[in-house]
C-alpha positions as CSV (number, residue, x, y, z in Angstrom):
1,X,-12.5,-28.3,-1.5
2,X,-10.2,-25.7,0.0
3,X,-6.7,-26.0,-1.4
4,X,-3.7,-26.3,1.0
5,X,-1.9,-23.2,1.9
6,X,1.0,-22.9,-0.5
7,X,4.6,-22.1,0.3
8,X,5.2,-18.4,-0.1
9,X,6.9,-17.5,-3.4
10,X,6.6,-21.1,-4.8
11,X,5.3,-20.9,-8.4
12,X,2.1,-22.9,-9.1
13,X,1.9,-24.6,-12.5
14,X,-1.4,-25.9,-13.8
15,X,-0.9,-28.9,-16.2
16,X,-3.9,-29.7,-18.4
17,X,-3.7,-32.9,-20.5
18,X,-5.9,-35.9,-21.0
19,X,-3.0,-38.3,-21.0
20,X,-2.2,-39.4,-17.4
21,X,1.4,-40.4,-18.3
22,X,2.1,-36.9,-19.6
23,X,0.7,-35.3,-16.5
24,X,2.7,-37.6,-14.3
25,X,5.9,-36.9,-16.2
26,X,5.4,-33.1,-16.1
27,X,4.6,-33.3,-12.3
28,X,7.9,-35.2,-11.6
29,X,9.9,-32.7,-13.7
30,X,8.3,-29.6,-12.3
31,X,8.3,-30.7,-8.6
32,X,12.0,-31.6,-8.9
33,X,12.5,-27.9,-9.8
34,X,10.6,-26.8,-6.7
35,X,7.3,-25.9,-8.3
36,X,3.8,-26.6,-7.0
37,X,1.7,-28.6,-9.6
38,X,-2.0,-28.7,-10.1
39,X,-3.5,-31.3,-12.6
40,X,-6.6,-31.4,-14.7
41,X,-7.5,-33.9,-17.5
42,X,-9.9,-31.6,-19.3
43,X,-10.6,-27.9,-19.8
44,X,-13.8,-28.3,-17.9
45,X,-11.9,-29.6,-14.9
46,X,-9.2,-26.9,-15.2
47,X,-11.5,-23.9,-15.3
48,X,-12.7,-24.1,-11.6
49,X,-9.0,-24.2,-10.6
50,X,-8.2,-21.1,-12.7
51,X,-11.2,-19.3,-11.2
52,X,-10.4,-20.1,-7.6
53,X,-6.6,-20.2,-7.3
54,X,-3.9,-17.9,-8.4
55,X,-1.8,-19.8,-10.9
56,X,1.7,-18.6,-12.1
57,X,1.9,-20.7,-15.3
58,X,-0.4,-22.9,-17.4
59,X,0.7,-25.8,-19.5
60,X,-2.2,-26.8,-21.8
61,X,-2.5,-29.6,-24.3
62,X,-4.0,-28.2,-27.6
63,X,-6.1,-31.3,-28.2
64,X,-8.4,-31.9,-25.3
65,X,-11.7,-33.8,-25.0
66,X,-14.7,-31.4,-24.9
67,X,-13.5,-27.8,-24.8
68,X,-10.1,-27.7,-26.6
69,X,-6.9,-26.1,-25.4
70,X,-7.3,-23.1,-27.6
71,X,-10.7,-22.3,-26.0
72,X,-9.2,-22.9,-22.5
73,X,-6.3,-20.5,-23.4
74,X,-8.8,-17.8,-24.3
75,X,-10.8,-18.3,-21.1
76,X,-7.6,-18.4,-19.0
77,X,-6.4,-15.1,-20.5
78,X,-9.8,-13.6,-19.8
79,X,-9.5,-14.6,-16.1
80,X,-5.8,-13.7,-15.7
81,X,-4.5,-11.3,-18.3
82,X,-0.9,-11.7,-17.3
83,X,-0.9,-15.5,-17.0
84,X,1.8,-17.1,-19.2
85,X,0.6,-20.3,-21.0
86,X,2.7,-22.9,-22.7
87,X,0.9,-25.3,-25.1
88,X,1.6,-28.9,-25.8
89,X,1.1,-30.4,-29.2
90,X,1.6,-33.9,-30.7
91,X,3.0,-32.1,-33.8
92,X,5.2,-29.0,-33.6
93,X,4.0,-27.4,-36.8
94,X,0.2,-27.7,-36.7
95,X,-2.1,-24.7,-37.3
96,X,-3.3,-25.1,-33.8
97,X,0.1,-24.2,-32.4
98,X,0.3,-21.1,-34.6
99,X,-3.2,-20.1,-33.5
100,X,-2.2,-20.7,-29.9
101,X,0.8,-18.4,-30.2
102,X,-1.4,-15.8,-31.9
103,X,-3.8,-15.9,-28.9
104,X,-1.0,-15.2,-26.4
105,X,0.7,-18.5,-25.7
106,X,4.4,-17.8,-24.7
107,X,5.9,-21.1,-26.0
108,X,5.1,-24.6,-27.0
109,X,6.7,-28.1,-26.9
110,X,5.8,-31.3,-28.6
111,X,5.2,-34.8,-27.5
112,X,6.9,-37.0,-26.4
113,X,7.9,-34.7,-23.5
114,X,11.6,-33.9,-23.3
115,X,12.7,-32.9,-19.8
116,X,15.3,-30.3,-20.8
117,X,13.0,-28.7,-23.3
118,X,10.2,-28.5,-20.7
119,X,12.6,-26.9,-18.1
120,X,13.9,-24.3,-20.5
121,X,10.4,-23.4,-21.6
122,X,9.1,-23.2,-18.0
123,X,12.1,-21.2,-16.7
124,X,11.8,-18.7,-19.6
125,X,8.1,-18.3,-19.1
126,X,8.4,-17.6,-15.4
127,X,11.5,-15.4,-15.8
128,X,9.6,-13.4,-18.4
129,X,6.7,-12.9,-16.1
130,X,9.0,-11.8,-13.3
131,X,10.9,-9.4,-15.6
132,X,7.6,-7.9,-16.8
133,X,6.6,-7.3,-13.2
134,X,9.9,-5.6,-12.5
135,X,9.6,-3.4,-15.6
136,X,6.1,-2.4,-14.5
137,X,7.4,-1.6,-11.0
138,X,10.3,0.3,-12.3
139,X,8.2,2.2,-14.8
140,X,5.7,3.1,-12.0
141,X,8.5,4.2,-9.8
142,X,10.0,6.3,-12.5
143,X,6.7,8.1,-13.0
144,X,6.5,8.5,-9.2
145,X,10.1,9.6,-8.7
146,X,8.7,12.6,-6.8
147,X,7.3,10.2,-4.2
148,X,10.3,9.1,-2.3
149,X,11.4,9.4,1.3
150,X,13.5,12.5,1.7
151,X,15.3,13.7,4.8
152,X,18.5,13.5,6.8
153,X,17.2,14.4,10.2
154,X,17.8,12.0,13.1
155,X,14.1,10.9,13.0
156,X,14.3,10.0,9.3
157,X,17.7,8.2,9.8
158,X,16.2,6.1,12.6
159,X,13.1,5.4,10.4
160,X,15.3,4.2,7.5
161,X,17.3,1.9,9.8
162,X,14.0,0.4,11.0
163,X,12.8,-0.1,7.5
164,X,16.0,-1.8,6.5
165,X,15.6,-4.3,9.3
166,X,12.0,-5.2,8.7
167,X,11.7,-5.0,4.9
168,X,13.5,-8.2,4.0
169,X,11.4,-10.2,6.5
170,X,7.8,-11.4,6.3
171,X,6.8,-9.4,9.4
172,X,3.6,-7.3,9.2
173,X,4.1,-3.6,9.8
174,X,1.7,-1.1,11.2
175,X,2.6,2.4,10.2
176,X,1.4,5.0,12.6
177,X,1.4,8.8,12.1
178,X,-0.6,11.9,11.6
179,X,-2.3,12.7,8.3
180,X,0.2,14.0,5.7
181,X,3.3,12.5,7.2
182,X,4.0,10.1,4.3
183,X,2.8,6.7,5.6
184,X,2.2,5.4,2.1
185,X,5.8,6.2,1.2
186,X,7.0,4.2,4.1
187,X,5.0,1.2,2.9
188,X,6.3,1.6,-0.6
189,X,9.9,1.7,0.7
190,X,9.3,-1.5,2.7
191,X,8.0,-3.2,-0.4
192,X,10.9,-1.9,-2.5
193,X,13.5,-3.3,-0.1
194,X,11.6,-6.6,0.4
195,X,12.0,-9.9,-1.4
196,X,8.6,-9.1,-3.0
197,X,9.9,-6.1,-4.8
198,X,9.3,-7.7,-8.3
199,X,5.6,-8.3,-7.3
200,X,2.8,-5.9,-7.2
201,X,2.3,-3.1,-4.6
202,X,-1.4,-2.7,-4.1
203,X,-2.9,0.1,-2.1
204,X,-6.4,0.2,-0.7
205,X,-7.6,3.3,1.1
206,X,-10.1,1.9,3.5
207,X,-11.5,5.4,4.4
208,X,-12.3,6.1,0.7
209,X,-14.4,3.0,0.1
210,X,-18.1,2.8,1.3
211,X,-18.5,0.2,4.0
212,X,-20.9,-1.8,1.9
213,X,-18.3,-2.2,-0.9
214,X,-15.1,-2.7,1.1
215,X,-15.4,-6.5,1.2
216,X,-15.9,-6.7,-2.6
217,X,-12.9,-4.4,-3.1
218,X,-10.7,-6.6,-0.9
219,X,-11.9,-10.1,-1.7
220,X,-13.6,-9.7,-5.1
221,X,-17.1,-10.9,-5.9
222,X,-19.0,-13.4,-8.1
223,X,-21.3,-12.3,-10.9
224,X,-24.8,-11.6,-9.5
225,X,-23.6,-11.7,-5.9
226,X,-25.2,-8.3,-5.3
227,X,-27.0,-5.5,-7.2
228,X,-24.5,-4.2,-9.8
229,X,-22.2,-7.2,-9.8
230,X,-22.5,-7.7,-13.6
231,X,-19.3,-9.9,-13.8
232,X,-16.8,-11.7,-11.6
233,X,-14.2,-9.3,-10.1
234,X,-10.9,-10.0,-8.6
235,X,-10.3,-8.5,-5.1
236,X,-7.2,-6.6,-4.1
237,X,-5.9,-9.6,-2.1
238,X,-5.8,-11.5,-5.5
239,X,-4.3,-8.6,-7.4
240,X,-1.5,-8.4,-4.8
241,X,-0.7,-12.1,-5.0
242,X,3.1,-12.5,-4.8
243,X,3.5,-8.9,-3.6
244,X,2.4,-6.5,-0.9
245,X,-1.0,-5.2,0.0
246,X,-1.1,-1.9,1.8
247,X,-4.3,-1.2,3.8
248,X,-4.3,2.6,4.4
249,X,-6.5,4.1,7.0
250,X,-7.2,0.6,8.4
251,X,-9.0,2.2,11.4
252,X,-11.9,3.2,9.2
253,X,-12.7,-0.4,8.1
254,X,-16.0,-1.9,9.2
255,X,-16.1,-4.7,11.8
256,X,-17.5,-7.1,9.2
257,X,-14.6,-6.5,6.8
258,X,-12.1,-6.7,9.7
259,X,-13.3,-10.2,10.5
260,X,-12.6,-11.3,6.9
261,X,-9.2,-9.6,6.9
262,X,-8.3,-11.4,10.1
263,X,-9.3,-14.7,8.6
264,X,-7.1,-14.0,5.5
265,X,-4.2,-13.1,7.8
266,X,-4.6,-16.2,9.9
267,X,-5.1,-18.8,7.1
268,X,-3.9,-17.2,3.9
269,X,-7.3,-17.9,2.4
270,X,-9.8,-15.5,0.9
271,X,-13.3,-16.0,-0.4
272,X,-15.1,-13.8,-3.0
273,X,-18.4,-12.2,-2.0
274,X,-21.1,-14.6,-3.2
275,X,-18.9,-17.7,-3.3
276,X,-18.3,-20.5,-0.8
277,X,-14.9,-21.5,-2.3
278,X,-11.8,-20.3,-0.5
279,X,-8.4,-20.1,-2.2
280,X,-5.0,-19.2,-1.0
281,X,-3.0,-16.1,-1.7
282,X,0.6,-15.2,-1.0
283,X,0.4,-11.6,0.2
284,X,2.3,-9.5,2.7
285,X,0.0,-7.1,4.4
286,X,1.1,-3.7,5.6
287,X,-1.3,-1.3,7.3
288,X,-1.4,2.4,8.3
289,X,-3.6,4.6,10.4
290,X,-3.7,8.1,12.0
291,X,-5.9,6.8,14.7
292,X,-5.1,5.5,18.2
293,X,-6.1,1.8,17.5
294,X,-5.7,0.9,21.2
295,X,-8.5,3.4,22.0
296,X,-10.6,2.1,19.1
297,X,-10.2,-1.4,20.6
298,X,-11.4,-0.2,24.0
299,X,-14.4,1.5,22.3
300,X,-15.2,-1.7,20.4
301,X,-14.8,-0.2,16.9
302,X,-11.7,-2.2,16.1
303,X,-11.0,-5.9,16.7
304,X,-8.4,-6.6,19.3
305,X,-7.2,-9.8,17.6
306,X,-6.8,-8.0,14.3
307,X,-4.9,-5.2,16.0
308,X,-2.4,-7.7,17.4
309,X,-2.1,-9.4,14.0
310,X,-1.3,-6.1,12.3
311,X,0.9,-4.6,15.0
312,X,3.8,-7.0,14.8
313,X,6.3,-4.2,13.9
314,X,5.0,-0.7,14.6
315,X,6.7,2.1,12.7
316,X,6.0,5.8,13.4
317,X,6.0,8.4,10.6
318,X,7.5,11.5,12.3
319,X,5.5,14.7,11.9
320,X,7.2,17.5,10.1
321,X,7.6,19.6,13.2
322,X,9.9,17.0,14.6
323,X,12.2,17.2,11.6
324,X,12.2,20.8,10.6
325,X,15.8,20.5,9.4
326,X,14.4,18.5,6.5
327,X,12.1,21.3,5.4
328,X,14.6,23.0,3.0
329,X,15.4,19.6,1.3
330,X,11.7,18.8,0.9
331,X,10.7,22.3,-0.2
332,X,13.5,22.4,-2.9
333,X,12.2,19.1,-4.3
334,X,8.5,20.2,-4.2
335,X,9.2,23.6,-5.8
336,X,11.1,21.9,-8.6
337,X,8.3,19.4,-9.2
338,X,5.7,22.1,-9.1
339,X,7.5,23.9,-11.8
340,X,7.7,20.8,-13.9
341,X,4.0,19.8,-13.4
342,X,2.8,23.3,-14.3
343,X,5.0,23.7,-17.4
344,X,7.2,26.4,-15.9
345,X,10.9,26.8,-15.9
346,X,12.7,26.2,-12.6
347,X,12.5,29.3,-10.5
348,X,15.3,30.6,-8.2
349,X,14.4,30.6,-4.5
350,X,15.7,33.1,-2.0
351,X,17.4,31.5,1.0
352,X,15.1,33.5,3.3
353,X,12.2,31.4,2.0
354,X,13.7,28.2,3.4
355,X,14.6,29.9,6.6
356,X,11.0,31.1,7.0
357,X,9.5,27.6,6.2
358,X,11.8,26.0,8.8
359,X,10.1,28.1,11.6
360,X,6.6,27.0,10.9
361,X,4.8,24.2,12.8
362,X,3.2,22.5,9.7
363,X,0.0,21.1,11.2
364,X,-0.7,19.5,7.9
365,X,2.8,18.0,7.7
366,X,4.5,17.2,4.4
367,X,1.2,17.4,2.5
368,X,0.8,21.0,3.6
369,X,4.3,21.8,2.6
370,X,3.9,20.4,-0.8
371,X,0.6,22.2,-1.4
372,X,2.3,25.5,-0.3
373,X,5.2,25.0,-2.6
374,X,2.9,24.6,-5.6
375,X,1.1,27.8,-4.5
376,X,4.4,29.6,-4.3
377,X,5.4,28.5,-7.8
378,X,2.1,29.5,-9.3
379,X,1.7,32.9,-7.6
380,X,5.3,34.1,-7.6
381,X,7.1,36.0,-10.3
382,X,10.4,35.0,-11.9
383,X,11.8,34.0,-8.5
384,X,10.3,32.8,-5.2
385,X,10.9,35.4,-2.5
386,X,10.1,35.6,1.2
387,X,7.4,38.1,0.3
388,X,5.6,35.3,-1.6
389,X,5.3,33.2,1.6
390,X,1.9,33.7,3.3
391,X,2.0,35.7,6.5
392,X,0.6,32.9,8.6
393,X,3.5,30.6,7.6
394,X,6.6,31.3,9.7
395,X,7.5,32.1,13.3
396,X,5.1,33.8,15.6
397,X,6.3,36.7,17.7
398,X,7.7,35.7,21.1
399,X,4.9,35.1,23.6
400,X,2.2,35.2,21.0
401,X,-0.4,32.4,21.4
402,X,-1.8,30.5,18.5
403,X,-4.9,32.2,17.1
404,X,-8.0,30.3,18.3
405,X,-9.5,28.2,15.4
406,X,-12.8,29.5,14.3
407,X,-15.2,29.3,11.3
408,X,-13.1,32.0,9.5
409,X,-9.8,30.3,10.2
410,X,-10.5,26.7,9.0
411,X,-9.0,27.3,5.5
412,X,-5.5,27.0,7.0
413,X,-6.1,23.3,7.6
414,X,-6.5,22.6,3.9
415,X,-8.6,19.9,2.4
416,X,-9.0,17.4,5.2
417,X,-11.8,15.1,6.5
418,X,-14.0,15.9,9.4
419,X,-12.1,13.6,11.8
420,X,-8.7,15.0,10.8
421,X,-10.1,18.5,11.2
422,X,-11.3,17.7,14.7
423,X,-7.8,16.4,15.6
424,X,-6.1,19.4,14.2
425,X,-8.4,21.9,15.9
426,X,-8.0,20.0,19.2
427,X,-4.2,20.1,18.8
428,X,-4.1,23.8,18.2
429,X,-6.5,24.6,21.0
430,X,-4.5,22.6,23.5
431,X,-1.3,24.2,22.4
432,X,-2.9,27.6,22.7
433,X,-3.9,27.0,26.3
434,X,-0.5,25.6,27.2
435,X,1.2,28.7,25.8
436,X,-1.3,31.0,27.5
437,X,-0.3,29.4,30.8
438,X,3.5,29.2,30.0
439,X,3.3,25.4,29.8
440,X,2.0,25.0,33.4
441,X,0.3,21.6,33.0
442,X,-1.9,22.0,36.0
443,X,-3.2,25.4,35.0
444,X,-3.7,24.4,31.4
445,X,-5.6,21.3,32.4
446,X,-7.9,23.4,34.6
447,X,-8.5,25.8,31.7
448,X,-9.3,22.9,29.4
449,X,-11.5,21.2,32.0
450,X,-9.5,17.9,31.9
451,X,-7.3,15.9,34.3
452,X,-3.5,16.4,34.2
453,X,-3.0,12.8,33.2
454,X,-5.4,13.2,30.3
455,X,-3.6,16.3,29.2
456,X,-0.3,14.6,29.3
457,X,-1.7,11.8,27.0
458,X,-3.0,14.5,24.6
459,X,0.4,16.2,24.6
460,X,2.0,12.9,23.7
461,X,-0.7,12.0,21.2
462,X,-0.3,15.3,19.3
463,X,3.5,15.5,19.6
464,X,3.3,18.8,21.3
465,X,6.3,20.4,23.0
466,X,7.2,23.7,24.5
467,X,9.5,24.5,21.6
468,X,7.3,22.9,19.0
469,X,10.4,20.9,18.0
470,X,9.5,17.5,19.3
471,X,11.2,17.7,22.8
472,X,9.1,16.5,25.7
473,X,7.5,19.2,27.8
474,X,9.0,19.7,31.3
475,X,7.5,17.8,34.1
476,X,6.1,19.7,37.1
477,X,7.3,19.0,40.6
478,X,4.9,16.8,42.5
């Protein structure tokens, strides 16, 4: 049976006791507190619920017919390592209670059930779980303090305003932008400012997972469902329960996986590979891509219905060339972090270095800047000087066209995939032709062998401008 879709953020408590009156009493007490309650009269009945539905808290009787509560506790902890369990005992000081606490139970109460005692125990258990989640999130953030959105440019100020509006809502967000612009940081910031901040933030790089494994990664699998599936595995939708799931490079996902993601978004239900049982998850999905998904939809490589489901609120990660005033701030941070990560003392930096970095186009965006800063720290002396900056980083002489990309020139693109390389080469070649023809769109289009309208689309797609600063190119008369 497929369980009903639960209310987002409403804790689910599984009560396992062979006494019907105890279960009824606990249900009344817990539902009055706003909790969802699932019941089972035996461990054997409870296990399928634990295997198929995310549960926030377990309340298990120690003495059960068949498999006892201690064995159920062990199985539950195997399935959900962070699941808090409270045990019930007819006698508060039995060896069974001591053993249950040793095995990981967070509390116990005795029969007959006292309402106030139950509420205190449940509140403490759920509060402890929430606190542990916050501690983990803060700890992870502390270790990633270098991964934060920096910048005071108009483009970044607008982006922060948009994030502040959308983050507290349940709206799905599609983050668009070139490779290296920090799309993951935007998703992290949305999660941090959301009501789910205490929950997990789970990232899945769809481009890095083979198409035959993406469904297992997202939805989990049952033991023996395919070759190599030696044990049951939770999918990332389950792992992200109560939090945010970030699907990076969503445009690289297979059509089969897209269909299952669409179903999960529509119903809130997921099904492990090799299973017919569906269960509900409470997950906010954010997605990102450097592709033109509308073009992918036209070509039949991306589902139109999924595109509209994901693209509720589109946010654009601005390329670095559109916020060059942020380069000194970013570079200062990256240089300091590079010193720290490489065990070096902080190095003084000549102001001329920042001035030179501000005049470069940064085709690889923030990622390229960070890599360059690490290179400068490693290869410089006691201080970083303008002489340490590579010759190809900085302004080109007036009227000089960009050098045509060729086999000997590809190293300047860094470590990128074939698709990203193609886009970068296309961008540079179009810019070269535009500058060769003094930004005469008609002449540049003829040189490129494309229609003017197509060239205008490419200029917009790649964010090109005559000043390489983000301003739109001038329109031609007629």
